[in-house]
ZAMARGU-4260 file (C-alpha; in steps of 0.2 Angstrom, whole numbers, plus 5000, padded with zeros to 4 digits):
<rodrens>
0) 4976/4992/5060 | 4974/5008/5049 | 4967/5010/5032 | 4972/5023/5019 | 4968/5026/5001
5) 4983/5025/4989 | 4986/5028/4971 | 4998/5017/4961 | 4994/5022/4944 | 5011/5020/4936
10) 5024/5006/4935 | 5037/5017/4943 | 5025/5021/4958 | 5022/5003/4961 | 5040/4998/4961
15) 5045/5012/4973 | 5030/5009/4984 | 5034/4990/4986 | 5052/4995/4990 | 5047/5008/5003
20) 5035/4996/5012 | 5047/4981/5012 | 5058/4991/5024 | 5044/4987/5037 | 5041/4970/5046
25) 5022/4973/5047 | 5009/4966/5036 | 5001/4977/5022 | 4986/4972/5012 | 4979/4981/4996
30) 4960/4979/4994 | 4951/4982/4977 | 4933/4977/4977 | 4933/4959/4983 | 4951/4956/4980
35) 4964/4957/4994 | 4982/4955/4990 | 4999/4956/4999 | 5005/4974/4996 | 5023/4968/4996
40) 5020/4958/4980 | 5023/4967/4964 | 5015/4954/4954 | 4999/4955/4965 | 4998/4973/4964
45) 4998/4972/4945 | 4983/4960/4946 | 4973/4974/4952 | 4964/4989/4943 | 4977/5003/4946
50) 4967/5016/4937 | 4957/5019/4954 | 4963/5022/4972 | 4966/5007/4982 | 4963/5004/5000
55) 4979/5000/5010 | 4977/4991/5026 | 4992/4993/5038 | 4993/4980/5051 | 5005/4989/5064
60) 5003/4995/5082 | 4996/5013/5083 | 5013/5020/5089 | 5022/5013/5073 | 5009/5018/5060
65) 5015/5037/5060 | 5032/5031/5054 | 5024/5021/5040 | 5013/5035/5035 | 5028/5047/5033
70) 5036/5034/5021 | 5020/5031/5011 | 5014/5049/5011 | 5018/5052/4992 | 5006/5038/4987
75) 4991/5043/4999 | 4976/5051/4991 | 4963/5060/5001
</rodrens>
């Protein structure tokens, strides 16, 4: 598992983010405070506070994480 911070501060970003990660069969969780939701759920994402960066947990093998990180690179914040 790998955790990165992502920014999903617009409706268009949320839509494209969900479309991008739905290409993968791995599990993705978004964590904001005490809330953990399925990152593939648009409705779940909109229930979070999107004004701040959110932790994305990627549940994939280490050799597959690089491919996921390339796809979600536009959303990652340092």
